[in-house]
N, C-alpha and C positions, 0 to 999 in steps of 0.2 A: 400348245402350249411353246411352242417354238418364240407366239408374240410376245406372254408374259416373259419370259426368261432375257431376252434383248433389252422386252421395259425396261425389265428388274436389271439391268446390266449396266444401260446407260441411264438409268434413276443415280443407283452407287458411284459409275461415274462423277457425273454431273455432280451430287452435291459435297462428293469430293475434292472434286475441282475447283466450285463455289470454297471451301473452307478453306480451303490451301492459301485464295487469291485473296478470300479478305481482312484487311485492318489486322485484325483483334489473331489471326495466325501469324500471320507479319508477325506480329509484336507477339504474342508465346514462341515465335524460334530466338527470336533477338533478346525474350529477358532468357533464355534457356542456353544461346551459344552467342550471345554478345553482335554486338555494331556487324566483328568481321565477319560473321558468317552469311551478312542479308548480299553478300559482294554473289553472294553465288548463289544466293533463291532464284530468283530468276528465271536465270537458267536452268536450275534443277525441278522449278516449278513446269518446265515446258516439257522437259525432255520426261520426267514423271509423267506429263498428263498425256505424251505421244503413244508410249511405253503399255500404257495402262488403254490406252485407247486398241491397244493389237489384240488383247482377249475377246472384245467386239465384235472383233470386224470375223477374226475364228468362227467366232457362233453367227455371225452370219451367214457365212459357207458351210457352217456345218452342221448344222441344225437342219433339220428336215424342213424343207419354203416346194414351197407350187410357184407356177408365175400366175401375177397378176393386173398386168396386164402389158401388154405394146404397141407405142405408136406406130399407126401407121405410116406408107409413104405417100411421099415426099420428106415428111415433117419428124420420119426416124435420123436421117441422110442429115436436116438439118441441126437437130435437137448439141450433135458433140459439137459441129461448131460453134454454139452458142456455151455448150459447155467452154472450150477452146478460149473465146474470147472475156466468158467469167471466170477463166482461169489467170488470164494477161490483168484484168480488171482489178482481181483482187489481189496480185505483182505488184500493178502499182498501187495500191493502198496501202499497200504494205511498206512498199519505200519508199511514200509520202509522208509514211511517221520516222521517228525516230527507231530505222529498223532493228539498230544493231542492239539497244534498249528494249526495244521489244522484245527480243531474241534472247535477250540476258546479259549478251558479249562484252557491253559496252563496262558493266557493275567490276567484269572480273578486271578494267584497270584500272578503273578510272570510281572518283568517288564519288553515292548519288547526288543525284540533282534534283528537284523538284521535276516534276512533271508540263512538259509543254504541250498545251490546247494546238491540236492541229486542225485548220477552218479552212486549208489549200487544198487543189488540186479535184478529187471525186469528193472531198470531205467540206466542198462548199456546197455540195449538193446535195447529199445526205449524212447524217452523225455517224453513223455504222458501215461504211459501205464494204469491210469486212466480212460482215457477219449478212448482207445482202448476197455479194460477191459467190459467198460460202453457199448461202442456200441456194441459188441458180442452177450455180454446179451442179448440188445434189438434184432439182427436180427436175433438169431438163433431161435426166437421163431417158434415153430413148425408151429401154424393156428393164423396167419395175417390180420384182416379187415381191413375193408376200413381209419374206423377212427383210431385201433389202427398203421395205414402205413403214415399217415398223420402226427402223433406224432414224433413215430421213423425217417420218415424223417425231419421234419424240427428240432427233438433234433441232429440228425446226421451237417444237412447245421449251427445249434446252436453252437457243440461242435468244430466242425471245423474250423467258426470264429472265434469261442472262445481259442483255438488253434493260429490262428495267433497272435493276438491283445496277449497274455500272452507268446507267444517267444518275441515280440519284447520290451511286459515288464520287463522280465529276459534277456532281452540283457542289459538292461536299468537298470539293481540293478545287475547283473554277467559283465557286460564286456568283455574282451576276453575274462577266463574261460566259460561264457555260446557261445558264439563263435567259443572256438573248439571245446566244447561238443556239440554243433548242429550240428559243420562240419562231426562229424566221428560216432554219431547214429543216425536213421533214428525218424523219429518225434510218427509215431503213427504204424507202422507195419515193424515186427521183418526181418532185408537186406532190407525193399527198402528207398532207399535215393532217393531225387526228386532233 
């Protein structure tokens, strides 16, 4: 039953998160609260996303659970090093974007500008390094329980589906420039083009 509750919680979180990220939701909030509200929208969105994920983490530890697998030595010692590397690369990828805009702080002090397509640094090798290194961080956990596996699997599905819709949004926003970038740069795994 824990699997059901966790999967349901992540599905609800993912649907709400996706709806709030959509242009339709932004247009709705702009219409209701005015253009000035959009200065705090991104920051509010990010704060809400983090806070609304906390109950999922609570369920992950509070619901009945059992061990699923544990990676044997010496790999169980190397996997946390891989997680550390994934965390550093995740931070590097974040810093290669307009980090203040990504978080929502720049919008508080400056007028909203059209987004810029980042194709340098880690983005030269994969289109979505934030997703890649987040997934690596999750899946390099050496000891996995049924609850954590459920959260990791559901998060992986959400990230893959989210990447698909983000790709469509980026194509609308950047047109041929993004299409050309997409044609030569793999989505999540360097060297792997599907």
